[in-house]
C-alpha positions in Angstrom: -32.2 6.8 -13.4 -28.8 7.0 -11.8 -27.2 10.5 -12.2 -23.5 11.0 -12.6 -21.6 14.3 -12.3 -18.1 14.3 -13.7 -16.4 17.4 -12.2 -12.9 17.0 -13.6 -11.2 16.0 -16.8 -11.8 12.4 -17.6 -11.3 10.1 -20.6 -14.2 11.0 -23.0 -14.9 7.3 -23.5 -15.9 7.0 -19.9 -18.8 9.4 -20.2 -19.8 7.7 -23.5 -19.8 4.2 -21.9 -21.8 5.4 -18.9 -24.4 7.1 -21.1 -24.6 4.0 -23.3 -25.4 2.0 -20.2 -28.4 4.2 -19.6 -27.1 6.6 -17.0 -27.7 10.3 -16.9 -24.2 11.9 -17.2 -23.3 15.6 -16.8 -19.8 16.8 -17.4 -18.8 20.0 -15.6 -15.0 19.7 -15.8 -13.3 22.4 -13.7 -16.0 23.2 -11.2 -14.8 23.5 -7.7 -15.6 25.3 -4.5 -18.9 27.2 -4.5 -19.4 26.2 -8.2 -19.3 22.6 -7.3 -21.7 23.1 -4.4 -24.1 24.8 -6.8 -23.7 22.0 -9.4 -24.4 19.3 -6.8 -27.6 21.1 -5.6 -28.8 21.6 -9.2 -28.1 18.2 -10.6 -28.4 16.2 -7.3 -26.3 13.3 -8.7 -26.0 9.8 -7.2 -22.3 9.6 -8.2 -19.6 12.3 -8.2 -16.4 11.8 -10.1 -13.4 14.0 -9.4 -9.7 14.0 -10.1 -7.9 16.8 -8.4 -10.9 18.8 -7.2 -11.3 19.0 -3.4 -14.5 17.5 -2.1 -15.3 19.1 1.2 -18.0 18.8 3.8 -20.2 21.4 2.1 -20.1 19.5 -1.1 -21.1 16.2 0.5 -23.9 17.9 2.3 -25.1 19.7 -0.9 -25.8 16.5 -2.8 -28.9 14.9 -1.1 -28.8 11.9 -3.4 -25.0 11.6 -3.4 -24.1 8.0 -2.5 -20.7 7.5 -4.2 -17.6 9.8 -4.8 -15.0 8.4 -7.1 -11.5 9.8 -7.1 -10.2 9.2 -10.6 -6.7 8.4 -9.3 -5.1 6.8 -6.3 -4.9 9.2 -3.4 -8.0 10.3 -1.6 -6.5 13.1 0.6 -8.5 15.7 -1.3 -11.8 14.2 -0.1 -13.4 14.7 3.4 -13.6 11.0 4.3 -14.9 11.8 7.8 -17.9 13.6 6.5 -18.5 11.1 3.7 -18.4 8.3 6.3 -20.8 10.1 8.6 -23.3 10.6 5.8 -22.9 7.1 4.5 -21.3 8.1 1.2 -19.0 5.6 -0.4 -15.6 6.9 -1.5 -13.7 4.8 -4.0 -10.4 5.3 -5.9 -8.7 3.9 -8.9 -5.4 2.5 -7.5 -2.7 1.3 -9.9 -4.3 2.5 -13.1 -1.9 5.3 -13.6 1.1 3.5 -12.0 3.0 3.0 -15.3 2.6 6.7 -16.3 3.8 8.0 -13.0 6.7 5.5 -12.9 7.8 6.6 -16.4 7.8 10.3 -15.2 9.8 9.3 -12.1 12.4 7.6 -14.3 12.5 10.7 -16.6 13.2 12.9 -13.6 15.9 10.5 -12.4 17.6 10.6 -15.7 17.3 14.3 -16.0 18.8 14.9 -12.6 21.8 13.0 -13.8 22.1 14.3 -17.4 20.5 17.7 -17.0 18.6 17.5 -20.2 16.3 20.3 -19.3 19.2 22.7 -18.7 20.9 21.6 -21.9 17.8 22.1 -23.9 17.3 25.6 -22.5 20.9 26.5 -23.4 20.6 25.2 -26.9 17.4 27.2 -27.4 19.3 30.3 -26.1 22.1 29.7 -28.7 24.6 28.3 -26.2 26.7 25.1 -26.9 28.3 23.7 -23.7 29.4 20.1 -24.1 31.9 20.4 -21.3 29.2 21.2 -18.7 26.7 18.7 -19.9 29.1 15.8 -20.5 29.5 15.1 -16.8 26.6 12.7 -16.0 27.4 10.0 -13.5 25.1 7.3 -15.1 22.5 5.2 -13.3 24.0 1.7 -13.8 25.4 0.3 -10.6 24.0 3.2 -8.5 21.8 2.7 -5.5 18.2 3.9 -5.5 16.1 4.2 -2.4 12.4 3.7 -3.0 9.9 4.8 -0.3 6.6 3.2 -0.8 6.1 -0.1 -2.7 2.5 0.2 -3.8 1.7 -0.1 -7.5 3.7 2.9 -8.6 6.7 2.2 -6.4 6.8 -1.4 -7.8 6.8 -0.1 -11.4 9.7 2.2 -10.5 11.6 -0.7 -9.0 11.1 -2.7 -12.2 12.4 0.1 -14.3 15.3 0.9 -12.1 16.4 -2.7 -12.0 16.3 -2.7 -15.8 18.7 0.2 -15.8 21.1 -1.9 -13.7 20.5 0.0 -10.4 20.6 -1.5 -6.9 17.3 -0.8 -5.1 16.7 -0.5 -1.4 13.0 -0.2 -0.5 11.0 0.7 2.5 7.3 0.4 3.1 5.3 -0.3 6.3 3.8 -3.3 4.6 6.9 -4.6 2.7 8.0 -8.1 3.9 11.2 -9.9 3.4 9.4 -12.3 1.0 7.9 -9.4 -1.0 11.3 -7.7 -1.2 13.0 -10.9 -2.5 10.3 -11.3 -5.1 10.8 -7.6 -6.2 14.5 -8.1 -6.3 15.3 -5.3 -3.8 16.8 -5.1 -0.3 14.3 -4.3 2.4 15.1 -1.5 4.8 13.6 -1.2 8.3 13.1 2.6 8.0 13.2 5.4 5.5 16.5 6.6 7.1 18.1 3.2 6.6 16.8 3.0 3.0 18.4 6.4 2.2 21.7 5.9 4.0 24.4 6.2 1.3 21.9 6.1 -1.6 22.7 7.9 -4.9 19.0 8.7 -5.5 15.6 8.6 -3.8 12.2 8.1 -5.4 9.1 8.8 -3.2 5.8 7.0 -3.7 3.9 7.4 -0.4 0.3 8.4 0.2 -0.2 11.5 2.3 -1.2 10.6 5.8 -0.5 12.1 9.2 2.5 9.6 9.6 4.0 10.5 6.2 3.6 14.3 6.3 7.1 15.7 6.4 8.6 12.2 6.5 11.4 13.1 4.1 13.1 15.8 6.2 16.6 16.9 7.2 17.6 13.6 8.7 16.5 11.5 5.8 17.9 13.9 3.2 21.2 14.1 5.1 21.5 10.3 4.8 21.8 10.5 1.0 25.1 10.9 -0.7 26.2 14.5 -1.6 24.9 15.3 -5.0 22.1 12.6 -4.8 18.9 13.0 -6.8 15.5 13.3 -5.0 12.4 12.5 -7.1 8.9 13.1 -5.7 5.9 12.2 -7.8 3.6 11.4 -4.8 2.5 14.3 -2.6 4.4 17.5 -1.9 3.7 17.4 1.8 5.5 14.2 2.3 8.8 16.2 1.8 9.9 19.0 4.0 10.5 21.6 1.2 12.6 23.9 3.4 14.9 21.0 4.2 15.1 20.0 0.6 16.0 23.5 -0.5 18.7 23.6 2.1 20.1 20.2 0.9 20.1 21.5 -2.7 22.0 24.6 -1.8 24.4 23.1 0.7 25.0 19.5 -0.4 24.4 19.8 -4.1 21.3 17.5 -4.2 19.3 17.7 -7.3 15.5 17.3 -7.3 12.9 16.2 -9.8 9.5 17.3 -8.5 6.0 16.7 -10.0 4.3 18.1 -6.9 4.7 21.3 -4.9 3.1 22.7 -1.8 0.3 25.1 -2.5 0.2 24.2 -6.2 -2.9 25.5 -8.1 -5.9 23.2 -8.2 -6.7 24.5 -11.7 -5.1 23.5 -15.0 -3.7 27.0 -15.6 -2.7 29.6 -13.1 0.1 31.9 -11.9 2.4 30.0 -9.6 5.7 30.7 -8.1 7.7 28.8 -5.5 11.3 29.5 -4.4 12.0 25.8 -4.5 11.4 25.5 -8.3 13.7 28.5 -8.9 16.7 26.8 -7.4 19.4 25.6 -9.8 19.4 21.8 -9.7 15.6 21.6 -9.1 13.5 20.4 -12.0 9.8 20.7 -11.9 6.8 19.4 -13.8 3.2 20.4 -13.4 1.7 17.5 -11.5 1.4 15.5 -14.7 2.5 12.1 -13.5 -0.8 10.4 -14.4 -1.4 12.6 -17.5 -0.9 10.2 -20.4 -3.6 9.1 -22.8 -2.9 5.5 -21.7 -3.3 6.3 -18.1 -6.4 8.4 -18.6 -8.1 5.7 -20.6 -7.2 3.1 -17.9 -8.5 5.3 -15.1 -11.7 6.1 -17.1 -12.4 2.4 -17.6 -12.0 1.8 -13.9 -14.4 4.6 -13.1 -16.9 2.9 -15.4 -16.4 -0.4 -13.7 -16.9 1.1 -10.2 -20.1 2.9 -11.3 -21.5 -0.2 -13.1 -20.9 -2.4 -10.1 -22.6 0.2 -7.8 -25.6 0.5 -10.1 -26.1 -3.2 -10.7 -25.2 -4.8 -7.4 -24.9 -2.0 -4.8 -21.3 -3.0 -4.2 -18.5 -0.5 -4.5 -15.1 -1.8 -5.6 -12.0 0.0 -4.2 -14.1 1.6 -1.4 -11.7 3.2 1.1 -14.0 4.4 3.9 -15.7 1.2 5.0 -15.0 0.0 8.6 -12.4 -2.7 8.4 -14.0 -4.5 11.4 -17.5 -3.7 12.6 -18.4 -3.5 16.3 -20.4 -6.7 15.9 -19.8 -9.3 18.7 -22.0 -12.1 17.4 -23.4 -13.5 14.1 -27.0 -14.7 14.1 -27.5 -17.2 11.4 -31.2 -17.7 10.4 -32.2 -20.4 7.9 -35.7 -19.6 6.7 -38.2 -20.1 4.0 -37.9 -17.6 1.3 -41.2 -15.8 2.0 -42.2 -12.1 2.3 -41.9 -10.8 5.9 -39.8 -13.5 7.5 -36.7 -11.4 7.9 -38.8 -8.4 8.8 -40.2 -10.3 11.8 -36.6 -11.4 12.8 -35.4 -7.8 12.7 -38.4 -6.6 14.7 -37.6 -9.1 17.5 -34.0 -7.8 17.5 -35.2 -4.2 17.6 -37.5 -5.0 20.6 -34.5 -6.5 22.4 -32.4 -3.3 21.8 -30.0 -5.1 19.5 -28.3 -3.2 16.7 -27.6 -4.9 13.3 -24.1 -4.1 12.1 -24.0 -6.1 8.8 -26.4 -8.5 7.1 -26.3 -10.9 4.2 -29.1 -13.1 2.9 -28.3 -15.8 0.4 -30.9 -17.9 -1.6 -30.6 -21.7 -2.1 -31.4 -23.3 -5.5 -35.1 -23.2 -6.3 -35.6 -20.1 -4.2 -37.5 -22.1 -1.5 -35.1 -21.4 1.3 -32.5 -18.8 2.3 -29.9 -18.2 5.0 -29.4 -14.8 6.6 -26.2 -14.0 8.4 -26.9 -11.1 10.7 -24.0 -9.5 12.6 -25.2 -7.8 15.8 -23.6 -5.8 18.6 -24.5 -8.2 21.4 -25.9 -11.6 22.0 -29.8 -11.9 22.2 -31.4 -13.1 25.3 -32.4 -16.8 25.6 -36.0 -15.7 25.3 -35.4 -13.8 22.0 -33.5 -16.8 20.6 -36.4 -19.1 21.6 -38.9 -16.7 19.9 -36.7 -16.6 16.7 -36.5 -20.4 16.6 -40.3 -20.7 17.0 -41.1 -17.9 14.5 -43.3 -19.0 11.5 -41.3 -20.1 8.4 -37.9 -20.1 10.3 -36.1 -23.4 9.8 -33.2 -23.0 12.2 -31.4 -20.4 14.3 -27.8 -20.4 15.5 -25.6 -17.9 17.3 -21.9 -17.5 16.7 -19.5 -15.5 18.9 -17.2 -13.5 16.7 -13.5 -13.5 17.5 -12.1 -10.1 18.2 
């Protein structure tokens, strides 16, 4: 029986559906660090589901049966992909399922930076009425919004910004002129160009070596004085020191759902000088935390697990080699009999050839099949002759793969 460990908060109906499908499900929401290591050793699950919990080398090594880690969200920077790949553990995510929830929060931060609703509410609760101060919003209509990152979340933000009558300039490494035209935005060649003269910036980039600190002094300086900066992606994409400087010196306002060094647990003591600056408005990394988004992510987790259990295939897998080292494809048409492929593979082994990928499809009636075997070099003429003459082999062909 397939065992699943859910180590973070997840929609309850996900566990219910997995259990109803005949899987053994254990929920240990909140375990992390050494506690997660202990849980993996104790339960030895085939599948681990996490949300914000870090999955490090010791965790991947603790679960002997572990074959699949699912990040119940989009980014996978909290998972040790190198160790997972070395151990043959699939890592999958749930991209786009929380896009609307995060986009809604990004727009809320954008509106709040302009109208200062959080400050106004705090003053009202303290018994202060200050219509003069809070009646100075600029409005979003006709303003220019720079959007960095046009994945599912960035696109949802674009749609909402356009509905508010904003002009949108977007940058993404993969954004083409055709895609930009379809989105209704102007494409920029760089983050700096996107931000030049913009009234606001919304960031929707995954954390990677090339995006760490991408929004720094130069990019922030390109924004108009008093511009709004909204970050609902990853804190490390923004140079926090540069942002604090821009808030103090150029009057920028910021709406942040993520902070460097933020707690991994739901409740904890946390202080950061950035959040204490006037003009900086923070939320508690809650972009994806709506009931709608949690149900959508939970349903995607169930879909991934069911595909893995039923077919061995993992949707949304992020750590498979995009292109294997194979140089040739060996196509073997054969009778559908026990041991035919075993004899083919034995001949390849004797010739020192490594199989990179393999697929075997069955023809109607299950009398014959065709195996496509990707290999790291061409077999010798002798091996090809042996394969062609092997019992129950119908035909053999070799195809050089384009590199």
